[in-house]
N, C-alpha and C positions, 0 to 999 in steps of 0.2 A: 355338596354345594361349595362353590368357591368362596373363600373368605374375603377376597379382594373387593367384590361389590359391596359387601357389608361394611368394610372399612371406608369405602367412598361415601356410602350413605351416612355413616357416622360423622365423618368430617363435615359433610354438607349440613347435617342437622345441628351440629355444634356451632357451625358458622352462623346459621340462621338464628339460633338462640342467642348467640353473642350479639348479633345485629339488633335483635329485639331488645336486649338489655340496654345497648347503647342508645337506641331510639327512645326507650322508656326513660333513661336518665336525662336525655335532652328535654323530653316533654315535661318532666317533673320539676324543672328548674323554675322556681318562682322568683319574683323580683327581690332585690335587696334595697332596703330603705331605712331612713331615720326619721324621727319625729321632732318637729320644731317646738321649742318652749313656748308656752302661752304668753301673750302680751295683750295690752289694751283690754284688761279684764274689767268689766262693769258688773252691775247687779244681774244682768241677763245676757251679756254677750262676751265673747273673747275672740282673739285671733291666734291661729296656729298654722300648721301646714306640715310639710315634709320635704325630703330630698331623696329621690330614687337614684341610687348610684349604679345599679345594674338591673336592666330590664328582663334578665333571664334568657336573653337571646330571642325574644319574641315581643311583639308590641304590647305595652301596657294599655289596656282598653278602658280602664277607669281608675281613678285615684282620688284620694280625699282623706278626711279624718273621721274617726268614729269615737263616740264618747258615751259614758255612762257613769253612774255612781258606784258601779262595781269596778274592781281593780283591773280587769282585763276585758275592755269593751271590744265588740266585734261589729261587723257591718250589719248584724241583725239588730243592733241597738240603734241609736241616733247616728246619722252620718251625713257628710257633705259629698258632693261629686264635683271635682275640680279639674276636669280635663283628662287628657290622655298623654302617654309618652313618659320618658324618663326626665330627670332633672328636678329642680325645686319648684314648689308650688305653695300658695298661700290659701288658707281656708278661713272663712268667717263662720264662727260658731254662734248660733242664736237660740232664743227661746229657753234660756237657762233660768234656774230658780236662784233668788238671792241667797247669800250666805250659805252656799252649798259647795262641798268638795266634789269635783269631777275628775275622772280618769279619762285620758284621751290617747289614742294611737293613730298615727298615719297608716294608711293602707294602700295597697296597689294590687290590681288584678290583671293577670294575663291568662293565656290559654291553659297554663298549668295549675292555676288556682290563685288564691289571695294570700298575700304576705302582709305582715304588720311590722311597724317600727316599735321601738320600746315605748312602754306606757309612761306618760307624764301625768302629774296631778296639778290642779290649781283650785283655788277657792274663790267664788264670786263675791262681789262686794255686798255689804249689808244694805238693807232697804228694799223697797218694793220695785219690781221691774216695770210697774205701770201697765198700760194696755194700749189701745188705740182709740182715737176719736175721729168720727166722720163729720166734717163741717157740712151741715145741711144746705148751706148756701151754694156750694159748688160740688159737693160729694167728694171732696179731697179727704183722704185718710191720713191722719197724723199719728206718729208714734208719741206716746207720753211716757214720762218717768216720774216716779215719786222719790223725792229727796227730802229727808226730814218729815215735816208735816205738810209739805206742799206738793201738788201735782202740776208739772209743767209740760207743755208741748216740747218734745225732744227734737223739734225741727223749727226752722224759721217759718213764719207765716207766709203763705203764698196766695192770699185771697186778693182778688181785684175788685175793689168796691166801685159802686156806680158814681161816686163823687169823691173828691179829695185828690191829694197829690201822692203819687206812688210811681215807682220806676223799676224796670228790670235793669240790672247792672249793665252799663254800656248800651242801654236800650236794646239789648239782645235777649229775646224771650227764652232762649235755650238755657240761660243762667237761672231762671226761676225755679225749675225742677229741683235743683240742688240747693240754691241759696235763698229762695223766696224773693219777695219784693223788698225794695227799700221805700220807706214811708217818711213823709215829714211828720213832725210831732203832732200837729192837730189831727191829721188823719189817723195816726197810730193810736191815739187815745180812744177812738171809737171803732177800730177795725176788727177787734177780736170777736168771735161768735158768742151767742148767748151762752151764759154759764161760764164764760172765761173773761179775762180782763188784762189790760196792760199793767204789769206789776209796778208798784210804787218803788221809790228808792229804798224804803225800809224793807219791802219784800225781797228786793235783790240782796240786801244785807242778810236777811234770814237764810236765804239760799247759801250765801258764802259762808256763814257761820256753821251751817249744817254739815259742811264738808271740811271744817277745821279752822276757819279764820277767826281769830279772837275778836271780841267786841270792839276793843280799842282800834284794831286795824280796820275793821269794817267801817268805823266812823270816820276814818282818815280819808284823804283825797289822793289823787294820782295813783301810783302803783302801791298796792297794799297786800299784806299777807305774804305767803311763801310760794306755794305751787297750786293755788286754787284754780288759776286759769288753765293749767295743764289738766287738772282733774275734770274741769267743765268742758274742755275741748274734745273733739272727736275727728275721726277720719284723717289720719296723719298724712295721707297722700295729697290732701288738698291744701295743707299748710306748708309754707316755705320752711326750710330747715332753720333750726334755732333752739333756744332754751325751752320753748313751749313743748315741742314734740319730743325733745330729748329727755324730758323728765320721766322718771320711772313710773309715775302715777298718771301719765297721760291717758285720758279717756276713761278713767275709772268711775266717774259719776253716772254715766249714761245720758248726760245732758246734751252732748254732741254739738257743742258750739263750733260754727264754721266761719272761715274768713271771707265773709260776703262783701267786704269793702264798704264804701260810702259814696254818697253823691253830694257835691257842694251845691250851694244855692244857684250858682250861675250855670249849672248843667254839666260840670266836670266830674267824672267818676274816677275813683282811685282806690288802691290798696287791696283789691281782691287777691286772695291767696296769702296775704300778709296780715291784714287786720280784720277784726269783726267788731261792729258797733251795735249796741242795742239801747233803745229808748227805755226810760222809766216814765211813769205817769206824773212824777213830781216836778213841778216848776222850780226854777232856780230863783235866786234873789234878784236877778236882773231880768233880761228878756228871754233867757234861755231855759233849759231843763236839764235835769240830771240824766246821766247815761252811764253805760259800762262799755269798756273797750278791752279787747284782748289782741295781742299781736305776737308774731312768731319769735320775737327776741326776748319776751318776758314770760316767766312761768306764773307770775301773779297777776291779779285783776286790776285794771285801771278804773277809777271812779272820778268823775268830774262833772262840772256844770258847763254845758256847751253854750256858746254865746248866741246861737241862732236856732230857732225851731224849724227853719226852712230846709235844713240839711236832710238828706235821705239816709236813714239808719234801718237796720233790721228790727223785727218785732218777735218777741217770744211771749206767748200768751200763758197766763197762770189761771188755773181753775178757781172759780169763786169759792 
């Protein structure tokens, strides 16, 4: 038998095996990515994400972060799903337990499999994460948060009463879903659902002291404390840039105060994205009432007595 045909067959077989190996190497290339450090850490939420620098030569079909109390979390644990493709992405991590250390990794999946970034760790804030409350008057569901010995709605009230004075910012109802309604003081005093109430000035002070404000500062007026406003605020993307969002403790309380603006008595709206105002149930020494204000340029909380009860401010309800 001639050896030449055998040599030819051997070359063909070797070439085929070589091609198979090359194809296999291509198919086995998973994405390359890194994990973003956790920020905006509260008792039950945090923000992280990742950056996919190499998609492995094929489309990333799903990406996100996974987390666990174990040191090497996988997608079989808790996870988010935050789009497709390469590049950076942001992930909102929810349903965490208070005062707990978590480990988190970014992940990315393509046809070759799932790859992970390096694991990071973070510890949630102390306190209870609260729960949810459904307002029986309109079936709207509110997140709640426990801070100290108080349980607050973690959202501005968005109930439309049958009487009284209240407004959507700029008379645009699309603002209500995010910021709630603006109420005058008389309406605000009775607008919370059964089992909840408009907090007094003293109850606002209790909240502020629970997150670190000294008593003497709480009793003062205008801008008091250090960074309690940053702790109480939330959703950095809704606030204009400034000292409030740039503080390292931004969003750590879970209160999620938002810059819903205000309405003046003559019908002029102002400051959405910059300021948030909230009524207290306590009347002032003149014709006004006490309130709280946060704005993008201050990391501390403003306390003052407003001259008019006809202004439109936001409402946060406190459980009885």
